[in-house]
C-alpha positions, 0 to 999 in steps of 0.5 A, a space after each residue: 745355395 752356397 756362394 763365396 760372396 756375401 751379397 749384402 756386403 757386395 751391395 754395400 760396396 757397390 753403393 759406396 762406389 756409386 756415391 763416388 762415381 758420376 753419370 753412367 758409371 753411377 747408374 750402373 753401380 746403383 743397378 748392381 747394388 740393387 741386384 746384390 741387395 735383391 739376391 741377399 733378400 732372396 737368400 734370407 727368404 730361403 733360409 727363414 723358417 716358414 710358418 703355416 698359412 703364412 702366419 708369423 710366430 706370434 699368430 699361433 
């Protein structure tokens, strides 16, 4: 999946903004950061090579 955004960078930026915010804005920005973080994790999982039977590379 191609995206022009770097989800990890967006997550970090949202957390920095959340640290400076208060109340409902802070909660909203934390939720936004978590969503970006989850997207970044999903993209990493898609790009990671899969191993047979769920084994790691050292299990060989």
